[in-house]
C-alpha positions in Angstrom: -3.3 -4.0 17.6 -4.2 -0.4 16.9 -0.6 0.4 16.0 -0.6 -2.6 13.7 -3.8 -1.4 12.1 -2.2 2.0 11.3 -0.2 0.3 8.6 -3.4 -0.7 6.8 -4.8 2.8 7.2 -1.7 4.3 5.6 -2.2 2.1 2.5 -5.9 2.8 2.4 -5.2 6.6 2.7 -2.4 6.9 0.2 -3.8 4.6 -2.5 -6.8 6.8 -3.6 -4.6 9.9 -3.6 -2.0 8.2 -5.8 -4.6 6.6 -8.1 -6.4 10.0 -8.5 -3.2 11.6 -9.5 -2.3 8.8 -12.0 -5.7 9.1 -13.7 -4.7 12.6 -14.7 -2.2 11.2 -17.3 -2.8 7.5 -17.5 -5.8 5.3 -18.6 -7.6 3.4 -15.9 -6.3 0.1 -17.4 -2.7 1.2 -16.9 -3.5 2.4 -13.4 -4.9 -1.0 -12.5 -1.7 -2.6 -13.7 0.5 -0.2 -11.7 -1.7 -0.8 -8.6 -0.7 -4.5 -8.6 3.1 -3.8 -8.4 3.3 -2.6 -4.8 1.2 -5.5 -3.6 3.5 -8.0 -5.3 6.7 -6.4 -4.0 5.4 -6.2 -0.4 4.1 -9.8 -0.6 7.5 -11.1 -1.7 9.2 -9.1 1.0 6.9 -10.4 3.7 7.3 -14.0 2.5 11.0 -13.7 2.6 11.3 -12.0 6.0 8.5 -13.8 7.8 9.4 -17.1 6.3 13.0 -16.9 7.7 11.6 -16.0 11.1 8.9 -18.6 11.1 11.4 -21.5 10.5 13.2 -20.7 13.7 10.0 -20.1 15.7 7.9 -23.1 14.6 9.8 -25.6 16.6 9.7 -23.6 19.8 6.0 -22.8 19.5 5.2 -26.4 18.7 6.9 -27.6 21.9 5.3 -24.9 24.1 1.7 -25.2 22.7 -0.6 -27.5 24.7 -1.7 -30.6 22.8 -5.5 -30.5 22.1 -7.2 -33.4 20.3 -9.4 -32.8 17.3 -12.5 -33.9 19.2 -11.7 -31.5 22.0 -11.1 -28.6 19.6 -14.4 -29.3 17.9 -16.2 -29.2 21.2 -14.5 -25.9 22.1 -15.5 -24.5 18.7 -19.1 -25.5 19.4 -18.9 -23.7 22.7 -17.5 -20.7 20.9 -20.5 -20.5 18.7 -22.7 -20.3 21.8 -20.7 -17.4 23.2 -23.2 -14.5 23.0 -20.5 -11.9 23.2 -18.8 -13.3 20.2 -22.0 -13.6 18.2 -23.2 -10.1 18.9 -19.8 -8.6 18.3 -19.5 -10.5 15.0 -23.0 -9.4 13.9 -22.3 -5.8 14.9 -19.0 -5.9 13.0 -20.8 -7.2 9.9 -23.2 -4.2 10.0 -20.3 -1.8 10.6 -18.5 -3.3 7.6 -21.6 -3.0 5.5 -21.5 0.7 6.3 -17.8 0.9 5.4 -18.1 -1.1 2.2 -21.1 0.9 0.9 -19.4 4.2 1.9 -16.2 3.3 0.0 -18.3 2.3 -3.1 -20.8 5.2 -3.3 -18.8 8.1 -1.9 -16.6 8.4 -5.0 -19.7 8.1 -7.2 -21.4 10.9 -5.3 -18.3 13.1 -5.4 -18.0 12.6 -9.2 -21.7 12.8 -10.2 -23.3 15.2 -7.8 -20.3 17.4 -6.9 -18.5 17.1 -10.3 -15.1 16.5 -8.6 -12.1 15.5 -10.9 -10.3 12.2 -10.1 -7.5 14.0 -8.1 -10.0 15.7 -5.8 -12.0 12.5 -5.3 -8.7 10.7 -4.4 -8.0 13.6 -1.9 -11.4 13.1 -0.3 -10.9 9.4 0.1 -7.4 10.2 1.5 -9.0 12.4 4.1 -11.5 9.7 5.0 -8.8 7.1 5.6 -6.3 9.6 7.2 -8.9 10.2 9.9 -8.8 6.5 10.7 -5.0 6.6 10.8 -5.0 9.3 13.5 -7.9 7.8 15.4 -6.7 4.1 15.6 -3.9 4.5 18.3 -6.1 6.9 20.3 -9.0 4.5 20.3 -6.7 1.6 21.2 -5.1 3.4 24.1 -8.4 4.6 25.5 -10.0 1.2 25.2 -7.2 -0.2 27.4 -7.9 2.4 30.0 -11.7 2.9 30.0 -12.9 -0.3 28.3 -13.7 -1.6 24.9 -17.5 -1.1 25.0 -17.3 2.6 25.8 -14.9 3.4 22.9 -16.8 1.3 20.3 -20.2 2.6 21.3 -19.1 6.2 21.3 -17.3 5.8 17.9 -20.2 4.1 16.2 -22.7 6.6 17.7 -20.6 9.5 16.4 -20.3 7.8 13.0 -24.1 7.7 12.8 -24.3 11.4 13.8 -21.8 12.4 11.2 -23.6 10.4 8.4 -26.8 12.2 9.3 -25.0 15.5 9.1 -23.7 14.5 5.7 -27.2 14.0 4.5 -28.1 17.6 5.2 -24.8 18.9 3.9 -25.0 17.2 0.5 -23.6 19.2 -2.4 -21.7 21.7 -0.2 -18.2 22.0 1.1 -19.4 20.9 4.5 -20.0 17.4 3.0 -16.3 17.0 2.3 -15.4 18.2 5.8 -17.8 15.6 7.3 -16.2 12.9 5.2 -12.9 13.4 7.0 -14.6 13.5 10.4 -16.5 10.3 9.6 -13.2 8.5 8.9 -11.9 9.5 12.3 -14.8 7.7 14.1 -15.7 4.9 11.6 -12.2 3.5 11.2 -11.1 3.9 14.8 -12.7 0.8 16.2 -11.5 -2.0 13.9 -8.6 -3.1 16.2 -10.7 -2.4 19.3 -13.4 -4.8 18.1 -10.7 -7.5 17.6 -9.3 -6.9 21.1 -12.8 -7.1 22.6 -13.4 -10.3 20.8 -10.2 -11.8 22.1 -11.1 -10.7 25.6 -14.3 -12.7 25.4 -12.7 -15.8 23.9 -10.7 -18.7 25.6 -7.0 -18.2 24.8 -6.8 -21.5 22.8 -9.6 -20.4 20.5 -8.4 -16.9 19.7 -7.6 -17.8 16.1 -11.0 -19.4 15.5 -12.7 -16.4 17.0 -10.8 -13.9 14.8 -11.6 -16.1 11.8 -15.3 -15.9 12.6 -15.1 -12.2 13.0 -13.3 -11.8 9.6 -15.9 -14.1 8.0 -18.8 -11.9 9.3 -16.9 -8.8 8.1 -16.4 -10.3 4.6 -20.1 -11.0 4.5 -20.9 -7.4 5.4 -18.4 -6.1 2.9 -20.0 -8.2 0.1 -23.6 -7.4 1.0 -23.2 -3.7 1.9 -22.5 -2.3 -1.6 -25.1 -4.5 -3.3 -27.8 -3.5 -0.8 -26.9 0.2 -0.9 -27.0 -0.1 -4.7 -30.5 -1.4 -4.7 -31.5 1.5 -2.4 -29.7 4.0 -4.7 -31.5 2.7 -7.8 -34.9 3.4 -6.2 -34.2 6.6 -4.2 -31.0 8.1 -5.8 -27.4 8.3 -4.5 -28.4 10.1 -1.3 -30.6 7.0 -0.5 -27.4 5.1 -0.2 -26.3 7.4 2.6 -29.5 6.8 4.4 -28.7 3.1 4.1 -25.3 3.8 5.7 -26.9 5.6 8.6 -29.3 2.7 9.2 -26.6 0.0 9.2 -24.3 1.9 11.6 -27.3 2.4 14.0 -28.0 -1.4 13.9 -24.3 -2.1 14.5 -24.3 0.3 17.5 -27.4 -1.5 18.9 -25.7 -4.9 18.6 -22.6 -3.7 20.4 -24.9 -2.1 23.1 -26.5 -5.5 23.9 -23.2 -7.4 24.0 -22.9 -8.9 27.5 -20.1 -7.3 29.4 -20.0 -10.2 31.9 -18.3 -12.5 29.4 -15.3 -10.3 28.9 -12.2 -11.4 30.6 -10.9 -8.0 31.3 -14.0 -7.0 33.3 
C-alpha cells in the first residue's frame, strides 16, 4: 500500500513545482486549464486499461466471492460502526487530514506574504514537502510490517507535532523552509499505514466499507481544516494557523494512542 501511495506523492510533489514554473510566463487562468490536461489523459488511460482487465476478472471474482444477503451486510455494517479501533482511527485520521489540509492551504500564503517568495520558490518548497512523503512512505510501510502499525503512526505523528512547533520558532528564516521538508517526511509517511491498520482491525468482508468510512472522515477533515485555520488566522495572524496545525496533530496522536490494540488481527 505504501508503494501504491508513492504514485500519489509523485504527483503531489511535481505539480506545485511545475505550476510555480508556469506562473513565471503564463496567467493563473491558463495554468488552471493546463493543469486539467494530465488528469484527463491519465483518467482516459486508466479507464481503457483497467476496463479491459476488469471485464475478464469480474466473472471470476463474482464466482469466488461469498454470497452475503443485504440484511446480513447491514448487520455487519452496524457492527463495524461499533468497532472502537475503526472509530478512533477514523477520528484520528480526520484530525491528521485537518493538519494536512490547513498546511497545504496556508503554507503557500505564508511563504508569499511573510517571506516574499516568488511563485517558483513557493512551488519548490511545496515540492520539498511532498518529496519528503515520497521518500518516507515505503520506509514507513516496511517498518509497520515489522514493528507494528501503532509504533510507526505514533512516532510519525509525534515528530510531525515537534517539527511544527519548531517551525513556529523558525518563522521568517531559512530554517523554516528546511523544517517544511522534514515535516513532509513524517506527516505524509503514515497515510498507507493508517489504511493497513484499519484493514487489520476490520473483518475481511467489510474492508471496502471500512476504507469508505476512513475516506469520509478524511474528507471531512480536509474540508474543515482550512476553514478552521482561516478563522484562527483572521484573529491571530498567519502564524496562528500554524498553532492550529500543531493542536490538530497532537489531538490526532492522542486518538491513535487510545486505539485498542486488541482488536487488531495482526496482534
